[in-house]
PDB file of N, CA, C and O in Angstrom, chain B, residues numbered from 101:
ATOM      1  N   MET B 101     100.259 113.300 123.155  1.00  0.00           N
ATOM      2  CA  MET B 101      99.221 112.396 122.723  1.00  0.00           C
ATOM      3  C   MET B 101      98.589 111.755 123.951  1.00  0.00           C
ATOM      4  O   MET B 101      99.288 111.215 124.808  1.00  0.00           O
ATOM      5  N   THR B 102      97.281 111.816 124.030  1.00  0.00           N
ATOM      6  CA  THR B 102      96.585 111.278 125.189  1.00  0.00           C
ATOM      7  C   THR B 102      96.549 109.752 125.112  1.00  0.00           C
ATOM      8  O   THR B 102      96.697 109.174 124.035  1.00  0.00           O
ATOM      9  N   PRO B 103      96.352 109.110 126.254  1.00  0.00           N
ATOM     10  CA  PRO B 103      96.275 107.637 126.243  1.00  0.00           C
ATOM     11  C   PRO B 103      95.111 107.115 125.399  1.00  0.00           C
ATOM     12  O   PRO B 103      95.203 106.031 124.823  1.00  0.00           O
ATOM     13  N   TYR B 104      94.006 107.886 125.322  1.00  0.00           N
ATOM     14  CA  TYR B 104      92.865 107.458 124.513  1.00  0.00           C
ATOM     15  C   TYR B 104      93.247 107.383 123.038  1.00  0.00           C
ATOM     16  O   TYR B 104      92.953 106.393 122.367  1.00  0.00           O
ATOM     17  N   PHE B 105      93.901 108.429 122.533  1.00  0.00           N
ATOM     18  CA  PHE B 105      94.299 108.425 121.134  1.00  0.00           C
ATOM     19  C   PHE B 105      95.396 107.400 120.860  1.00  0.00           C
ATOM     20  O   PHE B 105      95.451 106.828 119.771  1.00  0.00           O
ATOM     21  N   LEU B 106      96.256 107.168 121.823  1.00  0.00           N
ATOM     22  CA  LEU B 106      97.272 106.142 121.667  1.00  0.00           C
ATOM     23  C   LEU B 106      96.624 104.758 121.569  1.00  0.00           C
ATOM     24  O   LEU B 106      97.043 103.930 120.761  1.00  0.00           O
ATOM     25  N   MET B 107      95.616 104.515 122.384  1.00  0.00           N
ATOM     26  CA  MET B 107      94.910 103.238 122.340  1.00  0.00           C
ATOM     27  C   MET B 107      94.146 103.077 121.025  1.00  0.00           C
ATOM     28  O   MET B 107      94.138 101.991 120.444  1.00  0.00           O
ATOM     29  N   MET B 108      93.507 104.145 120.554  1.00  0.00           N
ATOM     30  CA  MET B 108      92.768 104.073 119.293  1.00  0.00           C
ATOM     31  C   MET B 108      93.714 103.908 118.107  1.00  0.00           C
ATOM     32  O   MET B 108      93.418 103.163 117.173  1.00  0.00           O
ATOM     33  N   PHE B 109      94.844 104.596 118.142  1.00  0.00           N
ATOM     34  CA  PHE B 109      95.826 104.440 117.076  1.00  0.00           C
ATOM     35  C   PHE B 109      96.385 103.025 117.059  1.00  0.00           C
ATOM     36  O   PHE B 109      96.623 102.466 115.988  1.00  0.00           O
ATOM     37  N   THR B 110      96.597 102.440 118.231  1.00  0.00           N
ATOM     38  CA  THR B 110      97.073 101.063 118.324  1.00  0.00           C
ATOM     39  C   THR B 110      96.038 100.095 117.777  1.00  0.00           C
ATOM     40  O   THR B 110      96.389  99.143 117.081  1.00  0.00           O
ATOM     41  N   ALA B 111      94.757 100.327 118.085  1.00  0.00           N
ATOM     42  CA  ALA B 111      93.697  99.461 117.561  1.00  0.00           C
ATOM     43  C   ALA B 111      93.600  99.560 116.045  1.00  0.00           C
ATOM     44  O   ALA B 111      93.394  98.555 115.363  1.00  0.00           O
ATOM     45  N   LEU B 112      93.747 100.767 115.520  1.00  0.00           N
ATOM     46  CA  LEU B 112      93.715 100.956 114.071  1.00  0.00           C
ATOM     47  C   LEU B 112      94.911 100.283 113.409  1.00  0.00           C
ATOM     48  O   LEU B 112      94.768  99.656 112.359  1.00  0.00           O
ATOM     49  N   LEU B 113      96.070 100.407 114.006  1.00  0.00           N
ATOM     50  CA  LEU B 113      97.276  99.786 113.466  1.00  0.00           C
ATOM     51  C   LEU B 113      97.201  98.261 113.544  1.00  0.00           C
ATOM     52  O   LEU B 113      97.630  97.577 112.614  1.00  0.00           O
ATOM     53  N   LEU B 114      96.664  97.719 114.635  1.00  0.00           N
ATOM     54  CA  LEU B 114      96.516  96.270 114.754  1.00  0.00           C
ATOM     55  C   LEU B 114      95.532  95.711 113.737  1.00  0.00           C
ATOM     56  O   LEU B 114      95.739  94.619 113.208  1.00  0.00           O
ATOM     57  N   ALA B 115      94.466  96.449 113.460  1.00  0.00           N
ATOM     58  CA  ALA B 115      93.514  96.007 112.439  1.00  0.00           C
ATOM     59  C   ALA B 115      94.145  96.026 111.058  1.00  0.00           C
ATOM     60  O   ALA B 115      93.897  95.134 110.248  1.00  0.00           O
ATOM     61  N   LEU B 116      94.951  97.026 110.787  1.00  0.00           N
ATOM     62  CA  LEU B 116      95.633  97.107 109.500  1.00  0.00           C
ATOM     63  C   LEU B 116      96.661  95.992 109.350  1.00  0.00           C
ATOM     64  O   LEU B 116      96.771  95.389 108.283  1.00  0.00           O
ATOM     65  N   ILE B 117      97.404  95.719 110.402  1.00  0.00           N
ATOM     66  CA  ILE B 117      98.379  94.621 110.372  1.00  0.00           C
ATOM     67  C   ILE B 117      97.666  93.279 110.273  1.00  0.00           C
ATOM     68  O   ILE B 117      98.123  92.376 109.572  1.00  0.00           O
ATOM     69  N   GLY B 118      96.544  93.151 110.979  1.00  0.00           N
ATOM     70  CA  GLY B 118      95.764  91.918 110.899  1.00  0.00           C
ATOM     71  C   GLY B 118      95.230  91.671 109.505  1.00  0.00           C
ATOM     72  O   GLY B 118      95.181  90.527 109.053  1.00  0.00           O
ATOM     73  N   MET B 119      94.828  92.731 108.814  1.00  0.00           N
ATOM     74  CA  MET B 119      94.344  92.565 107.453  1.00  0.00           C
ATOM     75  C   MET B 119      95.485  92.200 106.511  1.00  0.00           C
ATOM     76  O   MET B 119      95.275  91.473 105.539  1.00  0.00           O
ATOM     77  N   ALA B 120      96.674  92.687 106.782  1.00  0.00           N
ATOM     78  CA  ALA B 120      97.815  92.361 105.927  1.00  0.00           C
ATOM     79  C   ALA B 120      98.317  90.938 106.169  1.00  0.00           C
ATOM     80  O   ALA B 120      98.782  90.281 105.238  1.00  0.00           O
ATOM     81  N   ILE B 121      98.227  90.460 107.405  1.00  0.00           N
ATOM     82  CA  ILE B 121      98.778  89.147 107.736  1.00  0.00           C
ATOM     83  C   ILE B 121      97.757  88.029 107.544  1.00  0.00           C
ATOM     84  O   ILE B 121      98.073  87.009 106.931  1.00  0.00           O
ATOM     85  N   HIS B 122      96.548  88.201 108.052  1.00  0.00           N
ATOM     86  CA  HIS B 122      95.537  87.141 108.042  1.00  0.00           C
ATOM     87  C   HIS B 122      94.621  87.292 106.840  1.00  0.00           C
ATOM     88  O   HIS B 122      93.447  87.631 106.987  1.00  0.00           O
ATOM     89  N   ARG B 123      95.153  87.042 105.654  1.00  0.00           N
ATOM     90  CA  ARG B 123      94.360  87.162 104.445  1.00  0.00           C
ATOM     91  C   ARG B 123      93.890  85.816 103.927  1.00  0.00           C
ATOM     92  O   ARG B 123      93.635  85.684 102.730  1.00  0.00           O
ATOM     93  N   THR B 124      93.768  84.822 104.774  1.00  0.00           N
ATOM     94  CA  THR B 124      93.379  83.505 104.290  1.00  0.00           C
ATOM     95  C   THR B 124      91.878  83.400 104.064  1.00  0.00           C
ATOM     96  O   THR B 124      91.447  82.766 103.100  1.00  0.00           O
ATOM     97  N   HIS B 125      91.075  84.004 104.925  1.00  0.00           N
ATOM     98  CA  HIS B 125      89.623  83.934 104.801  1.00  0.00           C
ATOM     99  C   HIS B 125      89.052  85.316 104.525  1.00  0.00           C
ATOM    100  O   HIS B 125      89.555  86.326 105.016  1.00  0.00           O
ATOM    101  N   PHE B 126      87.999  85.336 103.734  1.00  0.00           N
ATOM    102  CA  PHE B 126      87.339  86.588 103.378  1.00  0.00           C
ATOM    103  C   PHE B 126      86.681  87.227 104.602  1.00  0.00           C
ATOM    104  O   PHE B 126      86.641  88.452 104.715  1.00  0.00           O
ATOM    105  N   ILE B 127      86.167  86.407 105.516  1.00  0.00           N
ATOM    106  CA  ILE B 127      85.491  86.936 106.703  1.00  0.00           C
ATOM    107  C   ILE B 127      86.491  87.630 107.631  1.00  0.00           C
ATOM    108  O   ILE B 127      86.127  88.597 108.302  1.00  0.00           O
ATOM    109  N   SER B 128      87.728  87.165 107.685  1.00  0.00           N
ATOM    110  CA  SER B 128      88.723  87.831 108.536  1.00  0.00           C
ATOM    111  C   SER B 128      89.110  89.192 107.965  1.00  0.00           C
ATOM    112  O   SER B 128      89.382  90.126 108.719  1.00  0.00           O
ATOM    113  N   VAL B 129      89.138  89.310 106.645  1.00  0.00           N
ATOM    114  CA  VAL B 129      89.408  90.601 106.021  1.00  0.00           C
ATOM    115  C   VAL B 129      88.267  91.570 106.319  1.00  0.00           C
ATOM    116  O   VAL B 129      88.500  92.739 106.625  1.00  0.00           O
ATOM    117  N   LEU B 130      87.036  91.080 106.227  1.00  0.00           N
ATOM    118  CA  LEU B 130      85.881  91.929 106.541  1.00  0.00           C
ATOM    119  C   LEU B 130      85.871  92.374 107.998  1.00  0.00           C
ATOM    120  O   LEU B 130      85.509  93.513 108.294  1.00  0.00           O
ATOM    121  N   LEU B 131      86.263  91.493 108.905  1.00  0.00           N
ATOM    122  CA  LEU B 131      86.313  91.861 110.319  1.00  0.00           C
ATOM    123  C   LEU B 131      87.390  92.904 110.590  1.00  0.00           C
ATOM    124  O   LEU B 131      87.190  93.793 111.418  1.00  0.00           O
ATOM    125  N   CYS B 132      88.520  92.811 109.910  1.00  0.00           N
ATOM    126  CA  CYS B 132      89.569  93.817 110.086  1.00  0.00           C
ATOM    127  C   CYS B 132      89.129  95.173 109.541  1.00  0.00           C
ATOM    128  O   CYS B 132      89.418  96.206 110.146  1.00  0.00           O
ATOM    129  N   ILE B 133      88.434  95.179 108.404  1.00  0.00           N
ATOM    130  CA  ILE B 133      87.928  96.435 107.859  1.00  0.00           C
ATOM    131  C   ILE B 133      86.884  97.032 108.796  1.00  0.00           C
ATOM    132  O   ILE B 133      86.860  98.246 109.001  1.00  0.00           O
ATOM    133  N   GLU B 134      86.026  96.199 109.363  1.00  0.00           N
ATOM    134  CA  GLU B 134      85.011  96.703 110.302  1.00  0.00           C
ATOM    135  C   GLU B 134      85.664  97.254 111.569  1.00  0.00           C
ATOM    136  O   GLU B 134      85.195  98.250 112.120  1.00  0.00           O
ATOM    137  N   THR B 135      86.724  96.626 112.032  1.00  0.00           N
ATOM    138  CA  THR B 135      87.449  97.134 113.199  1.00  0.00           C
ATOM    139  C   THR B 135      88.060  98.498 112.923  1.00  0.00           C
ATOM    140  O   THR B 135      88.040  99.380 113.782  1.00  0.00           O
ATOM    141  N   MET B 136      88.605  98.671 111.722  1.00  0.00           N
ATOM    142  CA  MET B 136      89.166  99.976 111.374  1.00  0.00           C
ATOM    143  C   MET B 136      88.075 101.042 111.308  1.00  0.00           C
ATOM    144  O   MET B 136      88.285 102.169 111.757  1.00  0.00           O
ATOM    145  N   MET B 137      86.925 100.701 110.759  1.00  0.00           N
ATOM    146  CA  MET B 137      85.834 101.672 110.669  1.00  0.00           C
ATOM    147  C   MET B 137      85.314 102.046 112.065  1.00  0.00           C
ATOM    148  O   MET B 137      85.036 103.217 112.326  1.00  0.00           O
ATOM    149  N   LEU B 138      85.184 101.078 112.945  1.00  0.00           N
ATOM    150  CA  LEU B 138      84.707 101.382 114.296  1.00  0.00           C
ATOM    151  C   LEU B 138      85.724 102.188 115.092  1.00  0.00           C
ATOM    152  O   LEU B 138      85.348 103.037 115.901  1.00  0.00           O
ATOM    153  N   THR B 139      87.004 101.932 114.871  1.00  0.00           N
ATOM    154  CA  THR B 139      88.036 102.725 115.531  1.00  0.00           C
ATOM    155  C   THR B 139      87.978 104.173 115.054  1.00  0.00           C
ATOM    156  O   THR B 139      88.080 105.101 115.856  1.00  0.00           O
ATOM    157  N   LEU B 140      87.815 104.360 113.755  1.00  0.00           N
ATOM    158  CA  LEU B 140      87.669 105.727 113.241  1.00  0.00           C
ATOM    159  C   LEU B 140      86.416 106.395 113.788  1.00  0.00           C
ATOM    160  O   LEU B 140      86.417 107.596 114.056  1.00  0.00           O
ATOM    161  N   TYR B 141      85.335 105.611 113.957  1.00  0.00           N
ATOM    162  CA  TYR B 141      84.119 106.168 114.549  1.00  0.00           C
ATOM    163  C   TYR B 141      84.369 106.640 115.975  1.00  0.00           C
ATOM    164  O   TYR B 141      83.940 107.731 116.350  1.00  0.00           O
ATOM    165  N   PHE B 142      85.053 105.835 116.768  1.00  0.00           N
ATOM    166  CA  PHE B 142      85.340 106.231 118.152  1.00  0.00           C
ATOM    167  C   PHE B 142      86.223 107.475 118.215  1.00  0.00           C
ATOM    168  O   PHE B 142      86.028 108.336 119.073  1.00  0.00           O
ATOM    169  N   ILE B 143      87.180 107.568 117.318  1.00  0.00           N
ATOM    170  CA  ILE B 143      88.046 108.755 117.288  1.00  0.00           C
ATOM    171  C   ILE B 143      87.236 109.993 116.935  1.00  0.00           C
ATOM    172  O   ILE B 143      87.383 111.037 117.570  1.00  0.00           O
ATOM    173  N   MET B 144      86.378 109.878 115.922  1.00  0.00           N
ATOM    174  CA  MET B 144      85.570 111.036 115.521  1.00  0.00           C
ATOM    175  C   MET B 144      84.544 111.408 116.592  1.00  0.00           C
ATOM    176  O   MET B 144      84.280 112.592 116.804  1.00  0.00           O
ATOM    177  N   ALA B 145      83.968 110.425 117.262  1.00  0.00           N
ATOM    178  CA  ALA B 145      83.019 110.723 118.333  1.00  0.00           C
ATOM    179  C   ALA B 145      83.717 111.406 119.500  1.00  0.00           C
ATOM    180  O   ALA B 145      83.157 112.307 120.123  1.00  0.00           O
ATOM    181  N   HIS B 146      84.931 110.978 119.791  1.00  0.00           N
ATOM    182  CA  HIS B 146      85.694 111.609 120.866  1.00  0.00           C
ATOM    183  C   HIS B 146      86.048 113.053 120.513  1.00  0.00           C
ATOM    184  O   HIS B 146      85.982 113.944 121.360  1.00  0.00           O
ATOM    185  N   LEU B 147      86.421 113.268 119.266  1.00  0.00           N
ATOM    186  CA  LEU B 147      86.714 114.638 118.828  1.00  0.00           C
ATOM    187  C   LEU B 147      85.460 115.508 118.822  1.00  0.00           C
ATOM    188  O   LEU B 147      85.536 116.703 119.104  1.00  0.00           O
ATOM    189  N   ALA B 148      84.316 114.924 118.506  1.00  0.00           N
ATOM    190  CA  ALA B 148      83.073 115.687 118.501  1.00  0.00           C
ATOM    191  C   ALA B 148      82.667 116.104 119.913  1.00  0.00           C
ATOM    192  O   ALA B 148      82.038 117.146 120.101  1.00  0.00           O
ATOM    193  N   LEU B 149      83.027 115.291 120.899  1.00  0.00           N
ATOM    194  CA  LEU B 149      82.721 115.667 122.277  1.00  0.00           C
ATOM    195  C   LEU B 149      83.568 116.841 122.754  1.00  0.00           C
ATOM    196  O   LEU B 149      83.104 117.670 123.537  1.00  0.00           O
ATOM    197  N   HIS B 150      84.797 116.910 122.287  1.00  0.00           N
ATOM    198  CA  HIS B 150      85.694 117.959 122.757  1.00  0.00           C
ATOM    199  C   HIS B 150      85.611 119.248 121.955  1.00  0.00           C
ATOM    200  O   HIS B 150      85.985 120.308 122.457  1.00  0.00           O
ATOM    201  N   THR B 151      85.135 119.178 120.734  1.00  0.00           N
ATOM    202  CA  THR B 151      84.912 120.386 119.937  1.00  0.00           C
ATOM    203  C   THR B 151      83.425 120.485 119.658  1.00  0.00           C
ATOM    204  O   THR B 151      82.765 119.474 119.417  1.00  0.00           O
ATOM    205  N   SER B 152      82.908 121.669 119.688  1.00  0.00           N
ATOM    206  CA  SER B 152      81.456 121.836 119.553  1.00  0.00           C
ATOM    207  C   SER B 152      81.055 122.443 118.213  1.00  0.00           C
ATOM    208  O   SER B 152      80.050 123.149 118.132  1.00  0.00           O
ATOM    209  N   THR B 153      81.816 122.181 117.176  1.00  0.00           N
ATOM    210  CA  THR B 153      81.429 122.697 115.868  1.00  0.00           C
ATOM    211  C   THR B 153      80.396 121.761 115.236  1.00  0.00           C
ATOM    212  O   THR B 153      80.471 120.549 115.435  1.00  0.00           O
ATOM    213  N   PRO B 154      79.448 122.289 114.492  1.00  0.00           N
ATOM    214  CA  PRO B 154      78.400 121.431 113.905  1.00  0.00           C
ATOM    215  C   PRO B 154      78.938 120.409 112.906  1.00  0.00           C
ATOM    216  O   PRO B 154      78.343 119.346 112.732  1.00  0.00           O
ATOM    217  N   THR B 155      80.045 120.716 112.257  1.00  0.00           N
ATOM    218  CA  THR B 155      80.602 119.780 111.285  1.00  0.00           C
ATOM    219  C   THR B 155      81.128 118.524 111.970  1.00  0.00           C
ATOM    220  O   THR B 155      80.950 117.420 111.454  1.00  0.00           O
ATOM    221  N   ASN B 156      81.761 118.675 113.104  1.00  0.00           N
ATOM    222  CA  ASN B 156      82.330 117.523 113.803  1.00  0.00           C
ATOM    223  C   ASN B 156      81.281 116.647 114.454  1.00  0.00           C
ATOM    224  O   ASN B 156      81.553 115.477 114.720  1.00  0.00           O
ATOM    225  N   THR B 157      80.100 117.162 114.718  1.00  0.00           N
ATOM    226  CA  THR B 157      79.094 116.338 115.378  1.00  0.00           C
ATOM    227  C   THR B 157      78.334 115.451 114.387  1.00  0.00           C
ATOM    228  O   THR B 157      77.795 114.418 114.784  1.00  0.00           O
ATOM    229  N   THR B 158      78.281 115.832 113.118  1.00  0.00           N
ATOM    230  CA  THR B 158      77.569 115.004 112.146  1.00  0.00           C
ATOM    231  C   THR B 158      78.465 113.965 111.485  1.00  0.00           C
ATOM    232  O   THR B 158      77.958 112.981 110.947  1.00  0.00           O
ATOM    233  N   MET B 159      79.750 114.151 111.510  1.00  0.00           N
ATOM    234  CA  MET B 159      80.657 113.220 110.845  1.00  0.00           C
ATOM    235  C   MET B 159      80.629 111.806 111.439  1.00  0.00           C
ATOM    236  O   MET B 159      80.658 110.850 110.665  1.00  0.00           O
ATOM    237  N   PRO B 160      80.575 111.614 112.765  1.00  0.00           N
ATOM    238  CA  PRO B 160      80.491 110.239 113.276  1.00  0.00           C
ATOM    239  C   PRO B 160      79.216 109.515 112.830  1.00  0.00           C
ATOM    240  O   PRO B 160      79.245 108.312 112.573  1.00  0.00           O
ATOM    241  N   LEU B 161      78.114 110.235 112.738  1.00  0.00           N
ATOM    242  CA  LEU B 161      76.877 109.598 112.291  1.00  0.00           C
ATOM    243  C   LEU B 161      76.966 109.186 110.830  1.00  0.00           C
ATOM    244  O   LEU B 161      76.482 108.118 110.455  1.00  0.00           O
ATOM    245  N   MET B 162      77.573 110.011 110.014  1.00  0.00           N
ATOM    246  CA  MET B 162      77.745 109.667 108.603  1.00  0.00           C
ATOM    247  C   MET B 162      78.715 108.493 108.445  1.00  0.00           C
ATOM    248  O   MET B 162      78.508 107.631 107.591  1.00  0.00           O
ATOM    249  N   LEU B 163      79.758 108.455 109.253  1.00  0.00           N
ATOM    250  CA  LEU B 163      80.707 107.353 109.194  1.00  0.00           C
ATOM    251  C   LEU B 163      80.066 106.052 109.673  1.00  0.00           C
ATOM    252  O   LEU B 163      80.328 104.993 109.103  1.00  0.00           O
ATOM    253  N   LEU B 164      79.238 106.114 110.698  1.00  0.00           N
ATOM    254  CA  LEU B 164      78.551 104.927 111.187  1.00  0.00           C
ATOM    255  C   LEU B 164      77.571 104.396 110.154  1.00  0.00           C
ATOM    256  O   LEU B 164      77.436 103.182 110.002  1.00  0.00           O
ATOM    257  N   THR B 165      76.880 105.287 109.438  1.00  0.00           N
ATOM    258  CA  THR B 165      75.980 104.872 108.367  1.00  0.00           C
ATOM    259  C   THR B 165      76.756 104.216 107.236  1.00  0.00           C
ATOM    260  O   THR B 165      76.340 103.185 106.706  1.00  0.00           O
ATOM    261  N   LEU B 166      77.880 104.811 106.867  1.00  0.00           N
ATOM    262  CA  LEU B 166      78.724 104.235 105.831  1.00  0.00           C
ATOM    263  C   LEU B 166      79.272 102.881 106.256  1.00  0.00           C
ATOM    264  O   LEU B 166      79.384 101.975 105.430  1.00  0.00           O
ATOM    265  N   SER B 167      79.609 102.734 107.508  1.00  0.00           N
ATOM    266  CA  SER B 167      80.122 101.475 108.024  1.00  0.00           C
ATOM    267  C   SER B 167      79.058 100.383 107.989  1.00  0.00           C
ATOM    268  O   SER B 167      79.362  99.228 107.689  1.00  0.00           O
ATOM    269  N   ALA B 168      77.816 100.740 108.293  1.00  0.00           N
ATOM    270  CA  ALA B 168      76.727  99.758 108.240  1.00  0.00           C
ATOM    271  C   ALA B 168      76.479  99.314 106.800  1.00  0.00           C
ATOM    272  O   ALA B 168      76.239  98.134 106.544  1.00  0.00           O
ATOM    273  N   CYS B 169      76.535 100.251 105.868  1.00  0.00           N
ATOM    274  CA  CYS B 169      76.376  99.902 104.451  1.00  0.00           C
ATOM    275  C   CYS B 169      77.522  99.025 103.970  1.00  0.00           C
ATOM    276  O   CYS B 169      77.311  98.089 103.198  1.00  0.00           O
ATOM    277  N   GLU B 170      78.723  99.323 104.419  1.00  0.00           N
ATOM    278  CA  GLU B 170      79.887  98.526 104.047  1.00  0.00           C
ATOM    279  C   GLU B 170      79.787  97.114 104.606  1.00  0.00           C
ATOM    280  O   GLU B 170      80.159  96.153 103.932  1.00  0.00           O
ATOM    281  N   ALA B 171      79.294  96.981 105.818  1.00  0.00           N
ATOM    282  CA  ALA B 171      79.155  95.654 106.417  1.00  0.00           C
ATOM    283  C   ALA B 171      78.091  94.838 105.683  1.00  0.00           C
ATOM    284  O   ALA B 171      78.277  93.644 105.448  1.00  0.00           O
ATOM    285  N   GLY B 172      76.994  95.467 105.325  1.00  0.00           N
ATOM    286  CA  GLY B 172      75.951  94.763 104.576  1.00  0.00           C
ATOM    287  C   GLY B 172      76.429  94.325 103.206  1.00  0.00           C
ATOM    288  O   GLY B 172      76.138  93.210 102.774  1.00  0.00           O
ATOM    289  N   THR B 173      77.157  95.188 102.522  1.00  0.00           N
ATOM    290  CA  THR B 173      77.696  94.844 101.204  1.00  0.00           C
ATOM    291  C   THR B 173      78.747  93.736 101.317  1.00  0.00           C
ATOM    292  O   THR B 173      78.790  92.828 100.486  1.00  0.00           O
ATOM    293  N   GLY B 174      79.582  93.815 102.337  1.00  0.00           N
ATOM    294  CA  GLY B 174      80.599  92.778 102.538  1.00  0.00           C
ATOM    295  C   GLY B 174      79.995  91.426 102.836  1.00  0.00           C
ATOM    296  O   GLY B 174      80.474  90.410 102.334  1.00  0.00           O
ATOM    297  N   LEU B 175      78.944  91.395 103.651  1.00  0.00           N
ATOM    298  CA  LEU B 175      78.297  90.114 103.946  1.00  0.00           C
ATOM    299  C   LEU B 175      77.575  89.563 102.728  1.00  0.00           C
ATOM    300  O   LEU B 175      77.536  88.348 102.532  1.00  0.00           O
ATOM    301  N   ALA B 176      77.001  90.443 101.901  1.00  0.00           N
ATOM    302  CA  ALA B 176      76.368  89.985 100.666  1.00  0.00           C
ATOM    303  C   ALA B 176      77.416  89.399  99.712  1.00  0.00           C
ATOM    304  O   ALA B 176      77.166  88.383  99.063  1.00  0.00           O
ATOM    305  N   LEU B 177      78.581  90.038  99.629  1.00  0.00           N
ATOM    306  CA  LEU B 177      79.665  89.487  98.816  1.00  0.00           C
ATOM    307  C   LEU B 177      80.176  88.167  99.367  1.00  0.00           C
ATOM    308  O   LEU B 177      80.539  87.270  98.607  1.00  0.00           O
ATOM    309  N   LEU B 178      80.204  88.047 100.694  1.00  0.00           N
ATOM    310  CA  LEU B 178      80.635  86.792 101.311  1.00  0.00           C
ATOM    311  C   LEU B 178      79.679  85.661 100.966  1.00  0.00           C
ATOM    312  O   LEU B 178      80.122  84.561 100.635  1.00  0.00           O
ATOM    313  N   VAL B 179      78.380  85.908 101.038  1.00  0.00           N
ATOM    314  CA  VAL B 179      77.390  84.886 100.707  1.00  0.00           C
ATOM    315  C   VAL B 179      77.495  84.500  99.234  1.00  0.00           C
ATOM    316  O   VAL B 179      77.440  83.318  98.893  1.00  0.00           O
ATOM    317  N   ALA B 180      77.646  85.498  98.361  1.00  0.00           N
ATOM    318  CA  ALA B 180      77.782  85.203  96.934  1.00  0.00           C
ATOM    319  C   ALA B 180      79.057  84.416  96.642  1.00  0.00           C
ATOM    320  O   ALA B 180      79.056  83.522  95.796  1.00  0.00           O
ATOM    321  N   THR B 181      80.128  84.739  97.329  1.00  0.00           N
ATOM    322  CA  THR B 181      81.391  84.035  97.128  1.00  0.00           C
ATOM    323  C   THR B 181      81.308  82.598  97.604  1.00  0.00           C
ATOM    324  O   THR B 181      81.809  81.693  96.935  1.00  0.00           O
ATOM    325  N   VAL B 182      80.688  82.380  98.741  1.00  0.00           N
ATOM    326  CA  VAL B 182      80.561  81.019  99.262  1.00  0.00           C
ATOM    327  C   VAL B 182      79.641  80.194  98.365  1.00  0.00           C
ATOM    328  O   VAL B 182      79.875  79.000  98.179  1.00  0.00           O
ATOM    329  N   ARG B 183      78.613  80.802  97.814  1.00  0.00           N
ATOM    330  CA  ARG B 183      77.723  80.056  96.916  1.00  0.00           C
ATOM    331  C   ARG B 183      78.403  79.685  95.610  1.00  0.00           C
ATOM    332  O   ARG B 183      78.190  78.587  95.097  1.00  0.00           O
ATOM    333  N   THR B 184      79.214  80.576  95.065  1.00  0.00           N
ATOM    334  CA  THR B 184      79.837  80.280  93.770  1.00  0.00           C
ATOM    335  C   THR B 184      81.111  79.463  93.897  1.00  0.00           C
ATOM    336  O   THR B 184      81.353  78.583  93.071  1.00  0.00           O
ATOM    337  N   HIS B 185      81.936  79.727  94.908  1.00  0.00           N
ATOM    338  CA  HIS B 185      83.219  79.049  95.047  1.00  0.00           C
ATOM    339  C   HIS B 185      83.229  77.987  96.147  1.00  0.00           C
ATOM    340  O   HIS B 185      84.231  77.291  96.312  1.00  0.00           O
ATOM    341  N   SER B 186      82.175  77.852  96.878  1.00  0.00           N
ATOM    342  CA  SER B 186      81.968  76.884  97.968  1.00  0.00           C
ATOM    343  C   SER B 186      82.972  77.016  99.115  1.00  0.00           C
ATOM    344  O   SER B 186      83.113  76.087  99.911  1.00  0.00           O
ATOM    345  N   SER B 187      83.663  78.137  99.215  1.00  0.00           N
ATOM    346  CA  SER B 187      84.514  78.423 100.378  1.00  0.00           C
ATOM    347  C   SER B 187      84.807  79.917 100.406  1.00  0.00           C
ATOM    348  O   SER B 187      84.573  80.634  99.434  1.00  0.00           O
ATOM    349  N   ASP B 188      85.322  80.364 101.540  1.00  0.00           N
ATOM    350  CA  ASP B 188      85.668  81.783 101.654  1.00  0.00           C
ATOM    351  C   ASP B 188      87.178  82.000 101.689  1.00  0.00           C
ATOM    352  O   ASP B 188      87.649  83.047 102.135  1.00  0.00           O
ATOM    353  N   HIS B 189      87.934  81.012 101.218  1.00  0.00           N
ATOM    354  CA  HIS B 189      89.389  81.175 101.147  1.00  0.00           C
ATOM    355  C   HIS B 189      89.741  82.175 100.061  1.00  0.00           C
ATOM    356  O   HIS B 189      89.200  82.120  98.956  1.00  0.00           O
ATOM    357  N   MET B 190      90.641  83.082 100.375  1.00  0.00           N
ATOM    358  CA  MET B 190      91.026  84.111  99.423  1.00  0.00           C
ATOM    359  C   MET B 190      91.877  83.535  98.289  1.00  0.00           C
ATOM    360  O   MET B 190      91.952  84.136  97.217  1.00  0.00           O
ATOM    361  N   ASN B 191      92.523  82.379  98.505  1.00  0.00           N
ATOM    362  CA  ASN B 191      93.346  81.784  97.447  1.00  0.00           C
ATOM    363  C   ASN B 191      92.481  81.225  96.327  1.00  0.00           C
ATOM    364  O   ASN B 191      92.922  81.182  95.179  1.00  0.00           O
ATOM    365  N   ASN B 192      91.262  80.796  96.631  1.00  0.00           N
ATOM    366  CA  ASN B 192      90.387  80.185  95.632  1.00  0.00           C
ATOM    367  C   ASN B 192      89.677  81.225  94.774  1.00  0.00           C
ATOM    368  O   ASN B 192      89.138  80.893  93.719  1.00  0.00           O
ATOM    369  N   ILE B 193      89.672  82.458  95.209  1.00  0.00           N
ATOM    370  CA  ILE B 193      88.935  83.494  94.498  1.00  0.00           C
ATOM    371  C   ILE B 193      89.862  84.132  93.474  1.00  0.00           C
ATOM    372  O   ILE B 193      90.914  84.664  93.828  1.00  0.00           O
ATOM    373  N   ASN B 194      89.476  84.079  92.222  1.00  0.00           N
ATOM    374  CA  ASN B 194      90.217  84.761  91.167  1.00  0.00           C
ATOM    375  C   ASN B 194      89.498  86.055  90.860  1.00  0.00           C
ATOM    376  O   ASN B 194      88.381  86.032  90.342  1.00  0.00           O
ATOM    377  N   MET B 195      90.108  87.175  91.166  1.00  0.00           N
ATOM    378  CA  MET B 195      89.459  88.465  91.010  1.00  0.00           C
ATOM    379  C   MET B 195      89.278  88.878  89.547  1.00  0.00           C
ATOM    380  O   MET B 195      88.482  89.770  89.253  1.00  0.00           O
ATOM    381  N   LEU B 196      90.009  88.238  88.625  1.00  0.00           N
ATOM    382  CA  LEU B 196      89.897  88.610  87.227  1.00  0.00           C
ATOM    383  C   LEU B 196      88.753  87.883  86.526  1.00  0.00           C
ATOM    384  O   LEU B 196      88.376  88.260  85.416  1.00  0.00           O
ATOM    385  N   GLN B 197      88.198  86.856  87.148  1.00  0.00           N
ATOM    386  CA  GLN B 197      87.096  86.104  86.570  1.00  0.00           C
ATOM    387  C   GLN B 197      85.769  86.663  87.034  1.00  0.00           C
ATOM    388  O   GLN B 197      85.662  87.157  88.157  1.00  0.00           O
ATOM    389  N   CYS B 198      84.758  86.591  86.186  1.00  0.00           N
ATOM    390  CA  CYS B 198      83.418  87.029  86.582  1.00  0.00           C
ATOM    391  C   CYS B 198      82.679  85.928  87.302  1.00  0.00           C
ATOM    392  O   CYS B 198      81.533  86.117  87.710  1.00  0.00           O
TER     393      CYS B 198
END
C-alpha cells in the first residue's frame, strides 16, 4: 500500500469516526460527510491518473457533481432545520415528526 493511499484511507476513516463521535450538531455531520466524499474524489482522481481507461476518467467528475448536489441539499436541510427548530442540535430534531 502506497503512502498516498494510506493517507487517504486514514482521512476517510477519521471522517467516519468523526461522524460517529461528533453527532451533536447537524453542521458537523455534514462536514464529515463532505470530507468522506472529497477523500473518495481524491482516491478516484489518483486512480484515473494511473490507469488510462475511459471509465476511470469520468468517475471523479461524476462523484464531484454528486458531492456538490449533496452539499447543496445538506445546506438547504440545515437552513430548514434551523428555521423550524431554532437550532442545529441533533438531539432536538425528531426524525419521526414532519
